[in-house]
N, C-alpha and C positions, 0 to 999 in steps of 0.2 A: 504494500500500500504506500503511495507516495506520501512524503512528509509534507504537511501543509506549509506552503510558502507564505511569507509575509505579503500583505496586500501592497502592490506597487502603486506609487503616486501617478505614474505614467500609464495611460491607457495603452493596451496592446495595439500595435499598428499593422500587423500582418496576420494572415490566416494562421500561420504556424504559431505565432505568439498567442493568439486567442485560444487555439486548441490546447496549447501547452498550459495556459492559465486555467482552463477548465479542468484539465487533468490534475493540476497541482492543487487547486483550491475551490473547485465548483463541482458541477455535475459531470464526474469523471467518465462515466460510461457513455454519455452522450457524445463527447468528443472522441472517445476511444472507438466507438462504432464507425465514425467517419474515417478515422485513421486506419482501422482494420480493413475497411473496404478499399483503401487506397484513394480516398476522396478527401484530401485535405482542404476543404472548401468552407469559407466563411463569407457570407453575403455582404457585398458592398453596395454598389449601385444596382438598381433593378428597374426594369421598364418593359412593359408588355410581356412578351414570351421569354425575355432574356433576364439573366442575372450575371453579374460580374463578381469575381472574388474581391476581397477587401483591398487588395493591391491594384485591382483593375487590369491584371495581366491575363486573366482567363475568363472567357465568356461561355456560358452554357445556356441551352434552352431548358427551361424548367419543365421537366416531364414528370414531376412529382406533385407540384402545386399544393403541397401540404395536405394531400388527400382531397383537394378540391377547394381549399381556402382561396386560392388564386385562380379560380376557373375563368375569370374575366381578365386574366393577366395581372401583372403587377402595376399598381397605381393607375387603374383605368381612369382616363380623364373625366368621364361623366360621373363616376362614383366619387372621385376626388372632389369634383365641383359641388356635389350634393353635401359632402361632409363639410367643406369649407363654407358653403352657404349656410348650413345649420349653425355653425359657430359664429359667422358674421352677423347672423340675425339676432344674436344675443342668447342663443340657447345653451343650456348645459344639460346635465343628466336629470335635472328636476328633482322631485320628491316622490318616493314610491307611493306614499299614502294619498297623493292627489292625482286623480285621473288626468291623462293628457290626450288631446285629440289625435296625435300622430299614431298612438297605439291603436285607436279605433280604425284609422285609415288602413293601417297595415293588416289588422285582423280581417277587415272587409276585403282587402285586396287578396289576401291568402285564400279566403273562402271562394272568391270568384275564380281563382286560378287553380284551385285544388283538383286533384285527379278524380275525385268522387264528390258528388253533391252532398254526401253525408257529412263531409268534413267542413262544418260550418263555423266552428269556433277555434280559437287558438290561445295558447299561453306563450308569450314572447319572453325568451331568456337570453343569456349572453353566450351560451355554448351548448353544443349538441349533447355533451355529457350531462348537463343540467336538464335538458329536455328529456333525455332518457330516464333520469331520476324521477322527474315529474310523471312521465308516462307509467313508470313502474308503480309509483304510489297510487296513481289514479286507477290503475288496473286492480291493485289490491282492494281499494275501497269499493270500486264499482261492482266487482264480482264477489267480494267477501273471501277470496282465496289468496294464498300467499306464495305461489310458485310461478316462475317464468320459464318458458322453454326457449333455448337459444342454440345457435350453431357453434359447435366446438371450435371451429377455426374462424369465427366471426370476431368483430371488434366493435364495441359500442361506447367505450370511454374508460377513463382511468381513475375514477373516484366514485364513491357511493354505490348506488344500485347499478350504475353503468359499469362499474368495475366487476360487480357480481355477474353480470350477463356477458362479460368478455371471457371467452374460454380459450383464446389463442395460446398455444404452448409457448410462443415466443414473447408476446406482448401481455399476456394475462398476468395479473398480480394477486389473484385470489389466495393462492397458497402462501405467497410471500408475506402478505399482511394477515394471514390467519383469518380471512374473512369467512363468514358463515355461508359460503357458496352452496354447499350441499343442502342447506336448509331451505334456500329460496330459489335455486336455479337447477334445472335439468338441462343437459346438453344432448343434442343429437349429433351424430358423427358424419353422416353422408349428405352433402348438399345435393338435392335433386331426387332423393328417395322418398316418395310420398308415403309408402308403406311404413317407413320408420316414423315419419311425422304422425301418422294415424295411431301408431302404437304408443307414441310418447305424449300425445294430447290426452292425458288422463284427467279424471274429474277434479283433481286438485290443482290443475293448471289455470292460472288467471289469464295469461296471455302468452302468445309467441311473439318474439321480436326477431325480425329478419330483414336483410337487405335483398334487393331484387337481383343480386349477383353473388357469386361465390367470391368473397373478398380476396381469398388467396390466389385465385386463378383469373379473376375478372370475368369468368364465364357467366353469361346471363341466365337467370332462371327460365326454364321452359314454361310455356303457357299452361300445360297440364299440371306442372308442379305448383306454380304460384296460385293459379286459380283453384286447384284442388285444396290447397291449404286454406284459402278463403272460405270455401264451402264447408270444410271440416270445422272451422272456427264457428261459423254461423250455426251449424247443426248442434254443436256442443256447448254453446254459450261461452266461448273463449274469445278474448279480444285479439285482434290481429294488428300488431304494431309494425308498420313498415318504416324502416330506418332509411331515409333518403338523404342522409348526411352527405354521402359521396355520390350517389346516383342521381340526385336531383339537380335542378337548375340548369337543365340542358345537357347533362353529361352523357345521356344516351340518345341525343338528338331530338328528344321530346323534353318538355319542361320537367316532367317527372317520369322516372322509369315505370311507375305504376300505370301510366297511360298505355303501356304495351299490353296490359292485361285487363280482363274483366273481373275485377275484384272489389270487395267491399271492406276496405281497411277501417278499423275502429279508430286508430290514431296514426299519425305520420310525423316523423321527425325530419326537420330540415335545418341546415346550419352550414358551418364552414364557409362555403361560397356566398351565403346570404350576407356575410360581412363585407363582401367586396374586397377582402384582404386588407381592409382599412379600419374597420370599427366593429367590435364583436357583436354578433347578432345570431340568434337561433330561434326556432319556433316549434312548438308542438301543436299540430292540428288535430282536431278530434270531432267526434259526433256531438251534437247538441245535448243529448241525454247524459253523456259522460261528463261534459262540461258542467251541466246544471248540478248534478249530484256531487261532483268533486270540488267545484269552485264556489258554488253558491249556497252550500248547506253548512258552511263554517265561515265565520268572519275573517279568519286568517288562514284560509285553506292553502294558499301559496303566496308568499311574498318574496321579493328580491329588491335589495337597495338600488340596483342598477339595471336589472332585467327589464326590458320593454321601455327603456328611457327614450326621450324624444329623438336624440341623435341616432341611436341604433335603428329606430323605426324609420327614420328618413333615409338612412343609408340602405337599409334592407328594401325599402320601397323602390328605390332607384335600381337596385340590382334586379328586382323582379321585373321592372319595366324593360330592362335590357335583355334579360334571359328569356323572357316570354315572347319577344318580338319574333314574328314568323320569319323574317329575313335572317335573323341571327340563327334560329334553329335550322333553317335550310342550309345556311353556311356550314354549320357543324356537320350536318349530314354529308354535304358535298366533300368537305375536306376529309371526313372520316373514310369515305369510299376511296379517295385519292391516296391517303396515307396507307390504308390497308393494302391497296394494290402495290404501292412502292415497297412496303415491307415484305410483301410476298415475293417481289422480284429479288430482293436481297436474300431471302431464304432460299430461293432457287439457286442463286449463285453460290451460296455457302450451304448446300443441302447436307453436307456431311456434319455440319455443326448446328444448323438452325432449321426449324420448320414453322409454318404459320400457326399462330395462336388465335387470340380474340381480336376482333376489330369491330367495335360497335360504338358509334358516337365518338366520345372522347376517351374511350377505354381501349387499350391495346396491350397485347402480350405477344412475345415471340418465344416459342418453345426452344429450349436448348437440349439437344439430343444427349449430351454428356453432362450430367449434373455437376461434375467436378469442374467443368469449364465456366460455370456461371460467375463465380467471383472475378475471374480474369476478364470476362466479357463485360461485366458491369463497370469495372475499373477502366477498361479500354474505351468504353462508350463515353464515360466522363472525360477522359483525356481528349476524345474527339469532339467534345462540345455539347454533350447531352447528359443531363443529370436525371437518371431514371427514377421511377417511383420506388421500386423494390424488386426483390426476387421472390418467387413463390417458394414457400417452405413445404408444400405438398406437391404431389405429382399432378400435372407434368411440370418439370423444372422449367422455369421461364423467367424472362426479364419483363417487368410490367412498366408500361408507360401511361401517364395521365397528363398530357400536355394541356396548356390553357385552351379554352374553347374559342379564343380569338385567333387561333392558329390559321394561317393561310397556306396555299399550296407551296409557296416558297419556303416557309418554315417546315412544312412536311418534307420537302426535298432535303433540307438540312438534316432532319432527323434520320431519314433513310440513308443519306450519305454517311453520316456519322456511324450508323450501325454497320454499314458496308465496310468502312475502314476498320472499325473495332473488330468485326468478325475476321477480317484478314489478319489483323495483328494478333488476335487470340489464336487463330489457326496456326500462324507462324510460330507463336510461342509454344503451342502445344506440340 
């Protein structure tokens, strides 16, 4: 374990110095992860689809987007203008105990844009983790039950009930913190297996929480699977919580991934990108009967000092304007088809190493035929100018890409070119 170094008066000036400072006196594993990947990157300037290192010597296309936080790219000018305008108008975070009209505007906007007419009400929070916490509490109250069903390789947050519903072997922290996970959560193991869901939706389950994709592989849920879950929940009085934290706001070339299915979600989580990457915002949408029972039968059913404040509602409203625009969604679809084809060409050229994976909206994966080659390929891709989202920890071994949804064909060419060069370098090294 490193010896804690004294705090320096001078701020670290280079990526290496910042990473070293983290290792010496801050969140050591966060920096060490980057170093172990061979990605010694600390963000300096950022704009649109690009980020530069602190020194300004290495530029990358952001194909991680913090899981969708920067889905509109970095510092989108219209979202930035909305934030500045809110501040220039003399607004601040207000007082939680005094209603504000911007909250009502956002709630009504979310209801109009919701993937189901049943989702008429919302609770606005500052983070998806908090929205998952609220969804869990509401599910417990509404059903009178106290168990949630979740995917073993899913991710829903890192504190509270959200941490309980996160079963990921890599990112999950239930055992680490000795959380009462087994008391409140059951996990299913195979994404896409409706029979397993049917067996796990036992009478003690209050709700199932699920994304419309397998987070580890980016593979979208089939219609039979997602619609089957919705029917099972309806038949058994179980709430269906769809987590659109990563799949929403245009990520699948529709505003919500739920729009690809004929489902009846009880609640839906949105966040990350709702912030525009500039000011924290998340929301939990729900049916009116759930809202009434959970929010209006107790004077202090849910409160937050900062959640749903004027500034976050204004920023989130502008994000919704941009993400729901038909021209924007058509552009996501067009560039998705283009980049999928370009990645396929790269896979064909390097067929001994790569094979096509997922290509849907702004979600892409490239399968790596030899799992041992994944770390070297990820590092080579960074060196060639693309910072990937992650590598799958389950089969198939793959590199995952989640670029900003403002990506154009020129940016797609850059990504494909970087993968081509990275594959050549990884092949030569192998």
